[in-house]
C-alpha positions as CSV (number, residue, x, y, z in Angstrom):
1,X,17.9,-33.2,12.8
2,X,17.3,-29.5,14.4
3,X,17.3,-26.4,11.8
4,X,19.7,-24.4,14.0
5,X,22.6,-25.7,16.2
6,X,22.3,-25.3,19.8
7,X,24.2,-25.6,23.1
8,X,22.5,-27.9,25.8
9,X,23.1,-28.0,29.6
10,X,24.1,-31.9,30.5
11,X,21.8,-33.6,33.1
12,X,24.5,-35.4,34.3
13,X,27.4,-32.5,35.1
14,X,26.7,-33.9,39.2
15,X,28.2,-37.5,38.0
16,X,31.1,-36.4,35.8
17,X,34.8,-35.9,37.1
18,X,36.3,-32.7,35.7
19,X,39.7,-33.0,37.5
20,X,41.8,-35.7,38.5
21,X,44.9,-36.3,40.4
22,X,47.4,-38.7,39.8
23,X,51.0,-38.8,40.8
24,X,53.5,-40.1,38.4
25,X,57.1,-41.1,38.3
26,X,57.3,-40.2,34.4
27,X,55.9,-36.9,34.1
28,X,56.5,-36.9,30.3
29,X,54.7,-39.9,29.9
30,X,51.4,-39.5,31.4
31,X,51.0,-36.6,30.1
32,X,51.0,-37.6,26.7
33,X,48.8,-40.5,27.8
34,X,46.2,-37.8,28.4
35,X,47.0,-35.5,25.8
36,X,46.4,-38.3,23.2
37,X,43.3,-40.6,24.6
38,X,40.2,-39.8,22.9
39,X,38.0,-37.3,23.6
40,X,34.4,-37.4,22.0
41,X,32.8,-33.8,22.7
42,X,29.7,-35.3,21.7
43,X,29.8,-37.7,24.6
44,X,32.9,-37.1,26.5
45,X,33.2,-33.8,29.0
46,X,34.2,-31.2,26.8
47,X,36.6,-29.7,29.1
48,X,39.3,-31.8,31.2
49,X,41.5,-31.2,33.8
50,X,44.4,-32.9,35.3
51,X,47.1,-32.9,37.7
52,X,50.4,-34.5,37.9
53,X,51.8,-34.1,41.0
54,X,55.9,-35.2,40.9
55,X,58.7,-34.8,43.5
56,X,59.4,-31.6,42.0
57,X,56.0,-30.2,41.5
58,X,52.8,-30.1,40.4
59,X,51.9,-30.1,36.9
60,X,48.4,-28.7,35.4
61,X,47.0,-30.3,31.8
62,X,43.7,-29.0,30.2
63,X,42.6,-30.9,27.4
64,X,39.7,-29.0,25.4
65,X,37.6,-29.6,22.5
66,X,38.0,-27.0,19.5
67,X,34.1,-27.0,19.8
68,X,34.0,-24.9,23.2
69,X,37.4,-23.2,23.2
70,X,40.0,-21.9,20.7
71,X,43.8,-20.9,22.0
72,X,42.5,-17.3,23.2
73,X,39.2,-19.2,25.3
74,X,41.6,-21.3,26.8
75,X,44.0,-18.6,28.1
76,X,40.9,-17.1,29.3
77,X,39.8,-20.1,30.8
78,X,43.2,-20.7,32.3
79,X,43.1,-16.5,33.9
80,X,39.6,-18.1,35.0
81,X,40.4,-21.0,36.7
82,X,43.8,-19.0,38.5
83,X,41.0,-16.4,40.0
84,X,38.5,-18.9,41.1
85,X,41.2,-21.1,43.2
86,X,42.9,-18.1,44.7
87,X,39.3,-16.9,45.4
88,X,38.9,-19.9,47.6
89,X,42.3,-19.7,49.2
90,X,40.2,-16.7,50.9
91,X,36.8,-17.3,51.2
92,X,36.0,-21.1,51.0
93,X,33.0,-21.1,50.3
94,X,32.7,-18.9,47.4
95,X,31.0,-20.0,44.3
96,X,31.3,-18.5,41.0
97,X,28.6,-16.7,39.5
98,X,26.6,-18.5,36.4
99,X,27.7,-17.1,33.0
100,X,24.3,-18.5,31.6
101,X,22.5,-15.6,29.6
102,X,25.9,-14.4,27.6
103,X,26.9,-15.0,24.5
104,X,29.5,-17.4,22.7
105,X,28.2,-16.2,18.7
106,X,30.2,-14.4,15.9
107,X,27.2,-11.3,17.0
108,X,29.0,-10.3,19.7
109,X,31.9,-9.1,17.3
110,X,29.8,-7.7,14.2
111,X,27.6,-5.6,17.1
112,X,30.8,-3.8,17.6
113,X,31.1,-3.0,13.9
114,X,29.9,0.1,12.2
115,X,27.6,0.2,9.4
116,X,30.5,1.6,6.8
117,X,32.8,-1.5,8.3
118,X,30.0,-4.0,7.9
119,X,29.7,-2.8,4.5
120,X,33.2,-3.1,3.5
121,X,33.4,-6.2,4.8
122,X,30.8,-7.6,3.0
123,X,32.2,-6.2,-0.5
124,X,35.1,-8.4,0.3
125,X,33.3,-11.1,0.9
126,X,34.5,-14.1,-1.6
127,X,35.0,-18.0,-2.0
128,X,38.9,-18.8,-2.5
129,X,39.8,-22.1,-4.4
130,X,42.1,-23.6,-2.1
131,X,45.3,-24.4,-3.8
132,X,47.8,-26.9,-2.1
133,X,48.0,-29.5,0.6
134,X,50.7,-30.9,2.8
135,X,51.1,-34.3,1.9
136,X,49.2,-36.8,3.3
137,X,48.9,-41.1,3.4
138,X,44.9,-42.0,4.4
139,X,41.8,-40.6,5.7
140,X,42.1,-42.9,8.8
141,X,42.1,-41.3,12.3
142,X,43.0,-43.4,15.0
143,X,46.7,-42.9,16.5
144,X,46.9,-39.4,18.2
145,X,50.8,-38.2,18.4
146,X,52.2,-34.6,18.5
147,X,55.4,-32.9,18.2
148,X,57.2,-29.8,19.3
149,X,59.8,-28.2,18.3
150,X,61.5,-25.2,20.6
151,X,63.8,-22.5,19.7
152,X,66.7,-21.5,22.6
153,X,66.0,-18.1,24.2
154,X,69.2,-16.7,22.3
155,X,67.9,-17.4,19.5
156,X,64.4,-15.8,20.3
157,X,65.6,-12.5,21.4
158,X,67.6,-12.6,17.8
159,X,64.7,-13.2,16.0
160,X,62.3,-10.8,17.8
161,X,66.0,-8.4,17.0
162,X,65.6,-9.1,13.7
163,X,61.6,-8.3,13.2
164,X,62.1,-4.7,14.5
165,X,65.1,-4.5,12.4
166,X,62.8,-5.2,9.5
167,X,59.7,-3.4,10.6
168,X,57.9,-6.6,10.4
169,X,56.2,-8.9,13.4
170,X,57.3,-12.0,14.4
171,X,54.1,-13.3,13.2
172,X,55.1,-12.4,9.6
173,X,58.2,-14.1,10.3
174,X,56.9,-17.1,11.2
175,X,54.6,-17.1,7.9
176,X,57.6,-16.7,5.9
177,X,59.6,-19.1,7.1
178,X,56.2,-22.0,7.1
179,X,55.8,-20.7,3.2
180,X,59.2,-21.3,2.4
181,X,59.2,-24.8,4.0
182,X,56.0,-25.5,2.4
183,X,57.9,-24.4,-1.0
184,X,60.7,-27.4,0.0
185,X,58.3,-30.3,0.9
186,X,55.7,-29.7,-2.0
187,X,56.4,-29.7,-5.7
188,X,55.0,-25.9,-6.5
189,X,54.6,-24.3,-9.7
190,X,57.2,-21.3,-11.1
191,X,55.4,-18.2,-9.9
192,X,52.3,-19.7,-8.9
193,X,50.3,-17.9,-6.3
194,X,49.4,-20.4,-3.3
195,X,46.8,-19.5,-0.4
196,X,47.8,-19.9,3.0
197,X,45.5,-19.9,5.8
198,X,46.5,-17.8,9.1
199,X,43.8,-17.6,11.9
200,X,42.5,-14.4,13.3
201,X,41.9,-14.0,17.1
202,X,38.0,-12.1,16.9
203,X,38.8,-10.9,20.3
204,X,40.7,-8.0,18.8
205,X,37.8,-6.4,18.1
206,X,36.2,-6.7,21.7
207,X,37.5,-4.2,24.6
208,X,39.6,-5.6,26.9
209,X,40.2,-8.3,24.3
210,X,38.1,-10.5,26.2
211,X,34.5,-12.0,24.7
212,X,31.5,-11.8,26.7
213,X,32.2,-15.8,27.7
214,X,34.5,-18.7,27.1
215,X,34.2,-19.7,23.4
216,X,35.7,-20.6,20.4
217,X,35.8,-17.0,18.5
218,X,38.3,-18.0,15.8
219,X,37.8,-16.8,12.0
220,X,41.0,-17.0,9.6
221,X,42.9,-14.7,6.8
222,X,44.5,-15.6,3.7
223,X,48.1,-14.5,3.3
224,X,49.4,-15.5,-0.2
225,X,52.8,-15.9,-1.5
226,X,54.5,-17.1,-4.9
227,X,57.0,-19.4,-5.2
228,X,60.1,-17.8,-6.9
229,X,63.5,-20.2,-7.1
230,X,66.2,-19.1,-5.4
231,X,64.2,-15.5,-3.5
232,X,66.1,-14.5,-0.5
233,X,64.6,-14.9,2.8
234,X,63.9,-11.0,2.9
235,X,61.9,-10.5,-0.3
236,X,59.9,-13.5,0.9
237,X,59.5,-11.5,4.3
238,X,58.4,-8.6,2.3
239,X,56.1,-9.6,0.3
240,X,54.6,-11.4,3.5
241,X,54.5,-8.6,5.4
242,X,52.6,-6.6,2.7
243,X,50.0,-9.2,1.9
244,X,49.3,-9.3,5.8
245,X,49.5,-5.5,6.2
246,X,46.6,-5.5,3.2
247,X,44.6,-8.1,5.4
248,X,44.9,-6.1,8.2
249,X,43.5,-3.1,6.6
250,X,40.7,-4.5,5.2
251,X,40.0,-6.1,9.1
252,X,41.7,-9.9,9.9
253,X,39.4,-12.7,10.1
254,X,36.4,-10.5,9.7
255,X,35.3,-11.7,6.2
256,X,35.6,-15.6,7.0
257,X,33.6,-14.6,10.4
258,X,31.2,-12.9,8.2
259,X,31.2,-16.4,5.8
260,X,30.4,-18.1,9.3
261,X,27.4,-16.3,10.3
262,X,26.6,-17.0,6.4
263,X,26.5,-20.8,7.2
264,X,25.0,-20.8,10.8
265,X,22.0,-19.2,9.5
266,X,21.8,-22.1,7.0
267,X,19.4,-24.9,8.6
268,X,21.7,-27.5,10.3
269,X,21.1,-30.3,7.9
270,X,21.9,-27.8,4.5
271,X,25.1,-26.5,6.4
272,X,26.4,-29.5,7.3
273,X,25.8,-30.9,3.8
274,X,27.7,-28.2,2.1
275,X,30.8,-28.6,5.0
276,X,30.7,-32.1,3.9
277,X,30.8,-31.5,-0.5
278,X,33.3,-28.9,0.2
279,X,35.5,-31.3,2.3
280,X,34.7,-34.1,-0.2
281,X,35.7,-31.6,-3.3
282,X,39.2,-31.1,-1.4
283,X,39.9,-34.8,-0.8
284,X,39.3,-35.4,-4.7
285,X,42.0,-32.5,-6.0
286,X,44.2,-33.1,-3.4
287,X,43.9,-29.3,-1.9
288,X,42.8,-28.1,0.9
289,X,43.7,-25.0,3.3
290,X,46.8,-25.6,5.1
291,X,46.3,-23.5,8.3
292,X,49.1,-21.7,11.1
293,X,47.8,-20.4,14.2
294,X,49.8,-17.9,16.2
295,X,48.5,-18.7,19.8
296,X,50.3,-16.0,21.0
297,X,52.8,-14.8,23.6
298,X,52.0,-16.2,27.4
299,X,53.9,-15.2,30.0
300,X,54.5,-16.8,34.0
301,X,52.8,-14.0,35.6
302,X,49.2,-14.7,33.2
303,X,49.2,-17.8,35.3
304,X,49.0,-17.1,39.1
305,X,47.8,-20.1,41.5
306,X,48.5,-18.1,44.6
307,X,52.3,-18.2,45.3
308,X,52.6,-21.3,42.8
309,X,55.4,-20.2,39.8
310,X,55.0,-21.3,36.4
311,X,58.2,-22.9,35.2
312,X,56.7,-23.8,31.6
313,X,53.6,-24.3,29.3
314,X,53.2,-25.0,25.7
315,X,49.5,-25.6,24.2
316,X,48.5,-28.3,21.2
317,X,46.8,-27.3,18.4
318,X,43.5,-29.9,17.3
319,X,44.9,-33.5,16.3
320,X,44.2,-32.9,12.5
321,X,43.2,-36.0,10.3
322,X,43.6,-35.3,6.4
323,X,43.6,-33.6,4.1
324,X,43.4,-31.1,7.0
325,X,46.9,-29.8,8.4
326,X,46.7,-27.2,11.5
327,X,50.0,-25.9,13.1
328,X,50.3,-23.8,15.8
329,X,53.1,-21.7,17.3
330,X,53.1,-19.5,20.5
331,X,55.4,-18.3,23.1
332,X,56.1,-18.7,27.2
333,X,58.0,-16.2,28.5
334,X,61.3,-16.7,26.3
335,X,60.9,-19.2,24.5
336,X,59.5,-19.8,20.9
337,X,58.0,-23.1,20.1
338,X,56.1,-24.8,17.3
339,X,53.5,-27.5,17.7
340,X,51.7,-29.7,15.3
341,X,49.1,-32.4,16.9
342,X,47.6,-35.0,13.8
343,X,46.5,-38.5,13.2
344,X,49.7,-41.1,12.4
345,X,47.7,-42.8,10.0
346,X,47.0,-39.5,8.1
347,X,50.6,-37.8,8.5
348,X,53.6,-39.2,8.3
349,X,56.0,-38.3,11.7
350,X,59.0,-37.9,9.9
351,X,57.6,-35.6,7.5
352,X,55.8,-33.4,10.0
353,X,59.0,-32.9,12.0
354,X,61.0,-32.4,9.0
355,X,58.6,-29.9,8.3
356,X,58.5,-27.6,11.7
357,X,62.9,-28.4,11.4
358,X,62.5,-26.3,7.8
359,X,60.4,-23.8,9.8
360,X,62.8,-23.6,12.3
361,X,66.3,-23.3,10.1
362,X,64.7,-20.9,7.8
363,X,64.1,-18.8,11.1
364,X,67.5,-19.6,12.5
365,X,69.7,-19.2,9.3
366,X,68.4,-16.0,8.0
367,X,67.4,-13.9,11.4
368,X,69.7,-15.8,14.1
369,X,73.2,-14.4,12.2
């Protein structure tokens, strides 16, 4: 096994099918079959594209291994794809210039930080113990499934209006609903502080909010909330807002990014053993770091393929097996949605959908009335 992990160009690229076209009369079933089909990034293409053609229009599906891209990277990839498409219509012989020498690592982020910011991040570095886990059934992972919960445009507008009224972010509202729904799913000791995980897009520290290359540039932050029986949504919200505001002052995601840099500096086998030991301990203690990722706002004019109009879009989180837990939230135009991709053997579908519904009810009940 090599001392350091590395990327290597595949030698069979000319034989692989990167994009395929299929006509279908059952779009939902076709998309589901594509999204739930296995994808091994060590063997299969880590970025796969499929176009489904129906009588009413074309549907572009993109399936990407998280090894290659995160949510922000996928959004950049779609922009890059549309640029190539539009350029080819004007210039059929156009060939994109390869970005071979660019940086996919976390170094590109830390290069942007001054000495005092780096010193501050180092002073904040500590290992935080996992406190809970979403109820799971087994460690088996075979059957892929995903669930989506959508809000109406009217509900989304009311949620945004409530965030402005309370002088908090929509993300603060979602994280609050996330905790309160978890409190209803899990038996949590009163007043015990629970550690949640919110992903952080490190592109926020880059010029123009863009990475040097299409890559995975995500870290994590850990907002906290203790369980207080009977507490109002507004009070929980203000406590979450205080926690996330503190994280922003410290540099959201930088602490976790530094930890990853230190981990990546270890010999590959040692880093692998360290992660496996951590996962084993989490399984034994039945605690992990339930994650919520806010993919962000996507607008139809962000996805431009000539004169084709984008009428809907959604993005799934990576498929998770127990004890890992990751749910996502994104907004397309005026539609807010929660998504979760998981393995049926690991998690009960009814409980997953109940959790997303509880989150939805927390937001609707306390912000839309």
